C-alpha positions in Angstrom: 124.2 113.9 10.7 128.2 114.4 10.4 129.5 117.4 8.1 131.1 115.6 5.3 134.5 116.7 5.6 136.3 118.5 2.6 139.6 116.4 0.8 142.0 118.5 2.8 140.2 118.0 6.1 140.3 114.4 5.8 143.9 114.3 4.9 144.7 116.9 8.0 142.8 114.7 10.6 144.2 111.3 9.1 147.8 112.8 9.6 146.9 113.5 13.3 145.6 110.2 13.9 147.5 107.9 16.2 145.2 105.6 17.8 142.2 103.9 16.1 139.7 102.6 18.5 136.8 99.8 17.7 134.1 98.2 18.6 134.3 94.2 18.7 130.9 92.7 18.1 129.3 94.1 14.6 132.7 95.6 13.6 135.3 92.9 14.2 132.9 89.9 14.5 129.8 89.6 12.3 127.5 90.3 15.7 126.6 87.0 16.4 127.7 84.4 18.5 127.6 81.1 18.5 127.0 78.5 21.3 127.3 74.9 21.3 124.7 72.5 23.2 127.7 72.9 26.3 127.6 76.5 26.1 130.8 77.2 24.5 130.5 80.6 23.0 132.5 81.2 19.8 133.2 84.8 17.4 134.2 84.9 14.1 137.2 87.4 12.8 138.2 88.2 10.0 142.0 87.6 9.0 141.9 90.6 6.7 140.9 93.3 9.6 144.0 91.4 11.2 146.0 92.6 8.7 144.3 96.4 9.0 145.4 96.0 12.9 149.6 95.2 11.4 149.2 98.1 8.1 148.2 100.9 10.8 150.8 99.7 13.3 153.5 99.9 10.6 152.4 103.2 9.9 152.6 104.8 13.8 149.1 103.9 14.5 147.8 101.5 17.6 144.3 99.9 17.6 142.8 99.5 20.6 139.3 97.5 21.5 136.9 99.2 23.3 133.9 96.8 24.0 130.9 96.7 26.0 131.2 93.0 26.2 133.8 91.4 28.1 135.5 88.1 26.7 138.1 85.7 26.8 137.7 85.5 23.3 138.3 88.8 22.3 140.9 88.8 24.8 142.3 86.4 23.1 142.1 88.2 19.6 143.7 91.1 21.3 146.5 89.0 22.7 147.2 87.6 19.0 146.9 90.8 17.1 149.3 92.5 19.6 147.1 95.5 21.1 148.4 96.2 24.1 144.9 98.9 25.0 141.9 96.5 25.7 139.1 98.3 27.2 136.4 95.6 27.9 133.2 95.7 29.8 132.7 99.5 29.1 128.7 99.8 29.0 129.3 104.3 28.5 131.9 104.5 25.9 131.7 108.3 25.9 132.3 108.4 29.7 135.3 106.2 29.0 136.8 108.6 26.8 138.9 110.3 29.5 140.4 106.8 30.7 141.5 106.4 27.3 143.7 109.9 27.1 144.8 108.8 30.1 145.7 105.6 29.0 146.9 106.7 25.6 148.3 110.1 26.2 146.8 111.4 23.1 144.2 113.8 22.1 141.3 113.3 20.7 142.0 115.1 18.0 144.4 112.0 17.6 141.7 109.1 17.9 139.7 107.5 15.2 136.5 105.1 16.3 135.2 102.9 14.3 131.6 101.3 15.8 127.9 100.0 14.7 125.6 100.5 17.2 123.3 102.6 19.2 126.2 102.1 22.2 128.8 103.6 19.9 127.1 106.9 18.9 127.8 109.0 22.2 131.5 108.6 21.1 130.7 108.3 17.2 129.5 111.7 17.8 132.2 113.3 20.4 135.1 112.3 18.2 133.2 113.7 15.0 134.4 117.1 15.8 138.2 116.5 16.4 138.8 113.1 14.9 137.7 110.4 12.3 135.1 107.8 12.5 133.5 105.1 10.4 130.9 102.6 10.6 130.7 98.8 8.6 127.9 98.4 6.2 125.9 97.4 8.1 125.6 99.6 10.9 122.2 100.9 12.1 121.2 103.9 10.0 121.9 106.3 13.0 125.4 105.2 12.9 125.4 105.1 9.2 124.6 109.0 8.8 126.8 110.4 12.1 130.3 109.1 10.9 132.6 110.1 8.4 133.3 106.5 6.5 131.0 103.8 5.7 133.1 100.8 5.0 132.3 98.8 1.8 132.1 96.0 4.0 129.8 94.6 6.5 131.0 94.0 10.4 133.2 90.9 10.6 133.5 90.6 6.8 136.7 93.3 6.4 135.4 96.5 7.6 137.6 97.6 10.1 140.5 96.8 7.3 138.4 99.1 4.9 138.3 102.0 7.4 142.0 101.8 8.0 143.1 101.4 4.7 140.9 105.2 4.4 142.8 106.3 6.9 146.2 105.3 5.5 145.4 106.5 2.2 144.2 109.7 3.1 147.7 110.3 5.4 149.3 109.5 2.0 147.2 111.5 0.1 148.0 114.5 2.6 151.9 113.9 2.1 154.2 115.8 -0.1 155.9 115.0 -3.0 159.3 113.5 -1.9 158.1 113.3 2.0 158.8 109.7 3.8 155.5 107.5 4.0 154.3 108.4 7.8 
């Protein structure tokens, strides 16, 4: 289990965040895949999560998609949200961390990650030591025990927005009186 962070540590870490990585299926979607009889695949995304991406961007924090799946639907959602960093078809997310750091020019203490399943655990555990980690309310138990923040919402129903709002709130709490917002 992740050691609970003090309010001061949450504020400090949130102030360093410049990139929020998010898993897609189970975080931005409800983990369901819908097929028509013609085999067309559909996924449901929350518009609230899209507003979370926008609010982060306004605060100088970018969002990146990091998913095991490689889907045209996910690429279309990334384009709609103007997300520049999209890492799809990634089987080992922790192993891919060095590429993310290289592509972003950031260090791991400037990253947050929200995930929901066993394939997210290694990266969640790695980033819990320096960055911030989160999970939707309906993530698997091991993930819920490994993160700093558990969203009040399930995946695909505003979980990302809840995590984004928490990061922004922690940052604002860390500002000295009279300081401009990040």
